[in-house]
N, C-alpha and C positions, 0 to 999 in steps of 0.2 A: 397534473406532474401525471407522472413516467407511477407505469404500474408495474410490478411481480418482479419486487425489491427480496432477493432471497433471506433464508433465514440467518446465521449471525452467523460464523465462521469460526468453531467449536474450538476452544484454548486449547488441546491436544490435551490424547490419555496416554502420551506419557507416562513409565511409571518415572522410569528415572532421565531428568534432560541430561542428555549429551554435554562436556565441557565446555563446548560452544556453545551452550546457548544459557548455560550455568554465567557465563563469562557477560551474554552480553544479556540473563537480570540482575544480575549484578552493578554492570554497571550501570543502568535504566533507574535505579534504583535509585546510588550513591547521587546519580546526575539532579532526581528531581528532589533528595535531602541539601542538596554542599550546591550545585548547582555545574555544570560544567568545565570551567577555566580556570579554576585549581585540581581539578579533578583529575591526580595520576595512577595512573597504570599499578602502582604498589599496592595501594589503595581501591584497587580495584578485583585485582588478584587477590586476596585477603581477605573481602566481601563475599569473593568465588566458594571460598573454600579449600584454590590450588595451586605450587607454585606457582613463582613469576615466570620458571620457565614458562609452562603450560603455556599460558600466556600471549608467550608471543609467538609461540611456537603455530598457537591459534589463530591470534592478529598482531600483529605488529607496532600497530600504533592504536592512538586511538578514535581515529579516525577512519581504522576496519573494521571496527566494532563499530562505529555507524552503520555501515559497510553491514555490513554481515546485519544488521539490527533488520536493515531495509531485506536487503534477501529473503528475511524467514517468511517477513513481513504477504513479502510476491510468494513467496512456497503454501501459503496460511492461504490465502485466495484463488488460488490455479487451484488447491487441493483439490474442487468442488468442481466439473464443466459447467455449465452449467445450464444443460439439458438436465442434470441429478438434480440443480441449484432446483430445475421449475418443475419436478415431477414432485420433487418430496413436496414444495409449497401446494401441491393438487391443483393443480393450473391446469392452460386448459389444452390441448397437443395442438394446434392451432397455432397457440403462440410460442409456437417454435422461431417461424417467419419473424419478429418482432422490429420494427425498428434498431438499427445501427446504436439508434443513440440510448434507447433504451437496454441494451445489455452495458456503452459503457455505463448506463447509472447503474449499473446493478453490480458490474463490477469495480467500481468507484465505493461505491458504497459499503460490499463487504472491506472494504481495506480500511476506509471510516472506523469499522464494526472489530478488525482488530486490534485495531492501534487503538480502544479505548484504553485499555489498562498503560497504559504511555502515554498519557493527558496528564502528566503532571510534568513531568519530563521536556517533552518535548513541547510546552511553552518554552519551558527554561532554554533548550535548543536555538528556540525563533529568537530571543531572548540575545543571544551568546556568546549565539557561530558566528553572526557577523565580524566578530571581531577575533576569529581563529578562523584563515583565510583556507589553507586548505585545507584542514574538517567542512568549511562552508563545501568548496570545490568538488566534496570527495559526495561527499548530501547531496546537494544538484545535480552533479553527474545518475548521483545514483540514483536521484526521483526522475531521470530522464531517460532511464533504462526499465524500469519498476514499468512508469506510461505505454512505455512500448508495446512489455508483453500484456497490459490490462487492452491496449489496443487492439493486440492481433485476436489475441482470445475473445476480444468483440468479434470476430470474425473480420475485421478493420486492415484492411494492409498498409504496412506502416514503409512500402519502397516505391521511392520516386520524389517528388516536388510534393507533389499531396496528398501525400506519406507523412511528410517533417512537418507539415504546415497541421494538420491534425494530426500528432505526435503535441506537438510545441503548443500548439495549443486550448487542450483537452490537459496536459499540467499543465496553463494556467488556469484551468479553469478552477480545475482539480488543488489545485493554489493557496486560491479563493475565496472557495467554500474551505478550505481547512482554520480559515480566518476563523467562519460561522462555527463550523467545527470545536473550534476552541473555547467556544463562549458558549457551547450551548447539554442545555441541565435535565434538557427533556429527555420524559425517555423510550423516548423513540428514536429523538435525531430527527423531530419533523425540520425543527427549521435549518437545519439540514442541507434534508436531505431536498425542503422546498426552494433554498442555492444552490443546488447540482443544477437542479431541474431546467429550472434558468437559465446557469451560464450555460450542460450543453445545449438545451434549446437554441441557442447563438454562435454555437459553431455548427449543430448537426448538419450545415449540406459538404461539408467537408470528410465529414465519413461514408458518406454513399451511401448504396439503399441497396447491396448483395444482402442476401440471405443467410447466415447464421451457415459455414462451414455443416453439412451433419454427418457419422459415422460414417466413414469407408470413403471422404469425397478425397479426391486428388487436391482439393481448395490447401492453401495456403492454410499452419494454424496449427498453432499447439504443440 
């Protein structure tokens, strides 16, 4: 199994969440409680304790809230550079040049960690979104955009045919692993880690063999 998994992404230290965060949190709380299909924007505004005009200005639709949630998870994952995470975990300096697959593994496991508080709502969305084509399209497009950033953050180019294939195969590996994660009640997510490692091993030839860009490098990086 890939080594060097980073510590869990912190839940955030802001004392006062932004209005957008309050809306996202309210929406996901209600999704977990009552589902997605019948959830109204007015209910989300009331749960967030905000006027509906404030919700409209932040998110013009329920699908937009899902996109905002995806972006928030991306920011949580990308907030700590891989080098900093490795230093915090006490890893040897030589591991800065580990295989691209290991860096992708680390970033996707960070993503599952960041999603842990929302697992109940995500289970509901997995069942109900297929009946909402607009929201499903938004979610699918958002996932591909997120995977592009994960792959780029791992130091792997997403340019050209090879990059496109790498992104799509990584997205497929992530979705397959997510089905394991949704059922994984272990404290260390070992089954999820094993499933993700197995999937990434099957596609790692598409990641190339480039070393991670170092600070000050002219190579493309996030």
